[in-house]
C-alpha positions as CSV (number, residue, x, y, z in Angstrom):
1,M,-9.3,-15.6,-6.8
2,S,-5.7,-14.5,-7.9
3,K,-5.2,-10.4,-7.9
4,L,-3.7,-11.6,-11.3
5,A,-2.8,-14.4,-13.9
6,A,-0.5,-16.8,-14.1
7,P,2.1,-15.2,-16.7
8,D,1.2,-11.7,-15.0
9,K,2.6,-12.8,-11.5
10,F,5.8,-11.3,-10.5
11,I,8.2,-11.2,-7.4
12,D,6.7,-8.8,-5.4
13,L,9.4,-7.7,-2.8
14,S,6.7,-5.7,-1.0
15,D,4.9,-8.9,-0.1
16,Y,7.0,-10.5,1.8
17,G,4.3,-11.1,4.4
18,R,1.7,-13.3,1.5
19,P,2.8,-16.3,2.7
20,L,1.7,-15.7,6.6
21,A,-1.0,-13.9,5.4
22,K,-2.4,-16.8,3.6
23,I,-2.0,-19.0,6.5
24,L,-3.8,-16.8,8.9
25,A,-6.5,-16.5,6.3
26,N,-6.9,-19.8,6.3
27,Q,-7.3,-20.5,10.1
28,L,-9.8,-17.6,9.8
29,K,-11.9,-18.8,7.1
30,N,-14.6,-20.8,8.9
31,T,-14.8,-18.2,11.7
32,R,-17.6,-14.7,12.6
33,F,-13.6,-12.9,11.0
34,T,-14.2,-11.1,8.3
35,P,-11.9,-9.4,6.3
36,I,-13.4,-5.4,8.0
37,H,-12.1,-7.2,11.3
38,V,-9.2,-8.0,9.4
39,T,-8.4,-4.8,8.7
40,L,-8.6,-3.3,12.0
41,L,-6.2,-5.8,13.4
42,F,-3.7,-4.0,11.7
43,G,-4.5,-0.5,12.0
44,I,-4.2,-1.5,16.1
45,S,-0.6,-3.5,14.7
46,G,0.3,0.0,13.3
47,L,-0.9,2.2,16.1
48,I,1.5,-0.3,18.8
49,G,4.2,0.4,16.5
50,I,4.0,3.3,16.8
51,Y,4.0,3.7,20.7
52,C,7.0,1.9,20.4
53,I,8.9,4.3,18.2
54,L,7.1,7.0,20.7
55,Q,8.9,5.0,23.5
56,N,12.4,4.5,22.3
57,H,11.6,0.6,21.6
58,Y,12.5,0.2,18.6
59,F,13.0,-3.3,18.3
60,L,9.5,-3.6,18.6
61,A,8.4,-0.7,16.9
62,A,10.2,-2.7,13.4
63,F,8.0,-6.4,14.7
64,F,4.9,-4.5,15.0
65,I,5.4,-2.8,11.6
66,V,6.2,-5.4,9.6
67,L,3.8,-7.7,11.6
68,K,1.0,-4.7,10.2
69,S,2.8,-5.6,6.5
70,I,1.8,-9.5,7.6
71,I,-2.0,-8.6,8.4
72,D,-2.5,-6.2,6.2
73,A,-2.2,-9.2,3.2
74,A,-4.6,-11.0,5.3
75,D,-7.3,-8.7,5.0
76,G,-7.7,-9.5,1.3
77,E,-6.7,-13.2,1.5
78,L,-9.5,-14.0,3.7
79,A,-11.7,-11.6,1.1
80,R,-10.7,-14.0,-1.4
81,I,-11.0,-16.8,0.5
82,K,-14.8,-16.3,1.8
83,N,-15.7,-15.1,-2.0
84,T,-16.8,-11.3,0.1
85,P,-15.2,-8.9,-2.3
86,S,-16.0,-5.4,-1.1
87,Y,-15.1,-1.5,-2.0
88,T,-15.8,-0.9,1.9
89,G,-12.8,-3.2,2.6
90,R,-10.8,-1.8,-0.1
91,Y,-11.2,1.9,0.7
92,L,-11.4,1.0,4.3
93,D,-7.8,-0.5,3.9
94,S,-6.4,2.8,1.9
95,V,-7.8,5.2,4.6
96,F,-6.1,3.0,7.3
97,D,-2.7,3.1,5.0
98,I,-2.1,6.6,5.4
99,I,-3.1,7.7,8.2
100,L,-1.3,5.2,9.4
101,N,2.2,6.5,7.1
102,F,1.4,9.5,8.9
103,L,1.6,8.6,12.3
104,I,5.2,6.8,11.7
105,F,6.3,9.8,10.5
106,M,5.0,12.2,12.7
107,A,6.3,9.8,15.7
108,I,9.9,9.8,14.1
109,C,10.0,13.5,13.4
110,Y,9.0,13.6,17.2
111,V,11.7,11.7,18.8
112,S,14.1,12.6,16.2
113,K,16.2,15.3,15.0
114,T,14.1,15.4,11.9
115,T,12.1,19.3,11.2
116,F,8.9,18.8,10.5
117,G,8.8,20.5,7.0
118,M,11.8,17.3,6.1
119,T,8.9,15.0,7.3
120,I,5.8,16.2,5.6
121,L,8.0,16.5,2.6
122,A,9.6,13.1,2.9
123,F,5.6,12.0,3.8
124,I,4.7,13.3,0.5
125,G,7.3,11.4,-1.3
126,I,6.4,7.8,0.3
127,Q,2.7,8.5,-0.9
128,L,3.7,9.3,-4.3
129,Q,6.3,6.1,-4.5
130,G,3.2,4.2,-3.4
131,T,0.6,5.8,-5.7
132,L,3.6,4.8,-8.7
133,Y,3.8,1.3,-7.1
134,N,-0.5,0.8,-7.3
135,Y,-1.0,2.2,-10.6
136,Y,1.1,0.4,-12.7
137,Y,-0.3,-2.2,-10.5
138,V,-3.9,-2.0,-10.9
139,I,-3.5,-1.4,-15.0
140,L,-2.1,-4.5,-14.7
141,R,-4.7,-6.3,-12.9
142,N,-7.2,-4.9,-14.6
143,K,-5.4,-6.2,-18.4
144,S,-4.8,-9.5,-16.4
145,V,-7.3,-12.0,-17.8
146,G,-9.4,-13.3,-14.5
147,G,-7.3,-10.2,-12.5
148,D,-8.8,-8.6,-9.0
149,K,-10.9,-5.9,-10.4
150,T,-12.2,-4.1,-7.5
151,S,-9.6,-1.4,-7.7
152,Q,-10.1,0.9,-10.9
153,I,-7.5,2.9,-12.4
154,F,-9.3,6.0,-12.5
155,E,-11.5,6.2,-9.3
156,N,-13.6,9.6,-10.8
157,K,-16.5,7.9,-8.9
158,S,-17.9,6.2,-6.5
159,P,-18.4,2.1,-7.1
160,R,-22.1,0.8,-7.0
161,A,-21.9,-1.2,-3.7
162,L,-20.9,-5.1,-4.0
163,P,-23.6,-7.6,-2.6
164,G,-23.2,-7.8,1.2
165,E,-22.6,-4.0,1.3
166,N,-23.6,-0.5,1.8
167,Q,-24.5,2.2,-0.4
168,K,-24.0,5.1,1.9
169,R,-21.4,3.1,3.3
170,V,-18.4,3.2,0.4
171,D,-19.8,6.3,-0.9
172,I,-18.7,7.5,2.2
173,L,-15.6,6.2,2.4
174,F,-15.1,6.8,-1.3
175,L,-15.2,10.4,-0.6
176,I,-12.6,10.3,2.3
177,Y,-10.0,8.0,-0.2
178,T,-10.6,10.4,-2.9
179,I,-9.9,13.9,-0.2
180,V,-6.6,11.8,0.7
181,Y,-5.2,10.2,-2.1
182,G,-7.0,12.7,-5.0
183,A,-3.7,14.7,-5.2
184,F,-0.8,12.2,-5.5
185,D,-3.2,10.2,-8.2
186,K,-3.5,13.3,-10.5
187,I,0.3,14.1,-9.7
188,I,1.3,10.5,-10.8
189,H,-1.2,10.8,-13.7
190,T,-0.1,13.9,-15.2
191,L,3.2,12.2,-14.9
192,D,3.0,9.1,-16.8
193,K,-0.9,9.9,-18.7
194,D,0.2,6.9,-21.1
195,A,0.8,4.2,-18.8
196,Y,-2.7,2.6,-19.3
197,K,-2.7,2.3,-22.9
198,V,0.2,-0.5,-22.4
199,K,-0.9,-4.0,-23.2
200,T,1.0,-5.4,-20.1
201,F,4.0,-4.8,-17.8
202,P,7.1,-7.5,-17.5
203,N,7.7,-9.3,-14.5
204,W,10.8,-7.7,-14.1
205,F,9.5,-3.8,-14.4
206,M,7.0,-5.0,-11.8
207,T,9.5,-6.6,-9.9
208,L,11.7,-3.4,-9.8
209,L,8.4,-1.7,-9.4
210,S,7.8,-2.8,-5.5
211,I,10.6,-1.3,-3.9
212,Y,7.7,1.5,-4.4
213,G,5.1,-1.4,-2.5
214,L,4.1,0.0,0.9
215,G,5.6,-3.7,2.3
216,F,9.0,-2.3,1.3
217,Q,8.8,1.2,2.4
218,L,7.6,-0.1,5.9
219,L,10.5,-2.9,5.9
220,I,13.0,-0.3,5.3
221,I,11.5,1.4,8.4
222,A,11.8,-1.3,10.4
223,V,15.5,-2.1,9.4
224,M,16.8,1.4,10.2
225,L,14.8,1.4,13.5
226,P,16.3,-0.9,15.3
227,L,20.0,0.0,13.9
228,H,19.7,3.2,15.7
229,Y,18.9,5.0,12.0
230,I,16.2,6.9,12.8
231,E,17.7,10.5,12.2
232,F,18.6,8.9,8.0
233,I,14.8,7.7,7.7
234,V,13.1,11.4,6.6
235,P,16.4,12.1,4.2
236,F,16.6,8.3,3.2
237,F,12.7,8.8,1.7
238,I,13.1,12.2,0.2
239,V,16.1,11.3,-1.7
240,Y,14.5,7.8,-2.5
241,T,11.6,10.1,-3.8
242,S,13.4,11.1,-6.9
243,L,13.2,7.2,-8.4
244,I,10.0,8.1,-9.5
245,F,11.7,9.5,-12.2
246,V,14.3,7.0,-13.4
247,L,11.0,4.1,-13.1
248,I,8.4,6.4,-15.6
249,G,11.1,7.0,-17.6
250,I,12.6,3.1,-17.9
251,R,8.7,2.7,-18.6
252,K,8.7,5.3,-21.6
253,V,11.3,4.0,-23.0
254,L,11.5,0.7,-22.7
255,I,7.8,-0.5,-22.3
256,K,6.0,1.1,-24.9
257,A,2.2,2.2,-24.3
C-alpha cells in the first residue's frame, strides 16, 4: 500500500532515500527481520554518526547521517511489503527521530563554539519545521483515497492496537510520543487551525514543504559537516525556521480551506 493515491503523489525532497530503502526492504521481505528491527538499525546508524561528529570525523558522520535517513524509510517500506503496519513501529520511529535529532545538535554544540541556548533554540526550530511538514502531509494522506492512515491528524488518544501488536506497548509509546511531540503539535495546530479543512494540497506546495522533512534537514547537516561549516549549522536552522510563517502564509492565501 502506498502512502498516497497516485494523483496526490509529489516530489518529496526529503525522501531521497526511498529508492534504496525499497531495495533494502525487498531484500528483507522473506527474512525474520521485522520493521522494528529496521527501526533499531537506523537508530544505531544515527548514533554512529553522532559519535563521528564528536570525534571530528565529519565525512563519516555525514555518511552515517544520510544512511540513517535511508534506513529510516526502509522500516515503513518493509511494513507495507509484509502487510504488517503497526502503531508500535510508527511511534517508536518518531521517538527515535527526536532523540537522535537532540543528540546530533548536542554533539554539534559540544565540538563547536555554539552556545547551549542557541543550540536548544535550533533544536526547537527543526522540530517545529518537521511538525509543520508532518501536519500537512498527514492531512493529505488521510484525505487521499487509499492513502496510509496509520498517522492521524489529531493524536488525542491512544489508538487500538493493530493485529500482532500489544495494546499496553502501544499505550506506553503513545504516551511518550505525546510528551515529546505534544507541544510542537499544539503550536503548529494553533498557527494553522483550519488546514485540516482543506480538501487537498497541490503537488507543488507539498514539494516546497518537503524542505522541512527530516530527510532534507539531515541532508543539509550532512553537507555542512564535511565542508567544515559546523559553526553555521545552528544559526542556519534558527533562521531556516522563519520559513514556517512563509509556508503557512502561502497555505492560507493560495490554498483555501
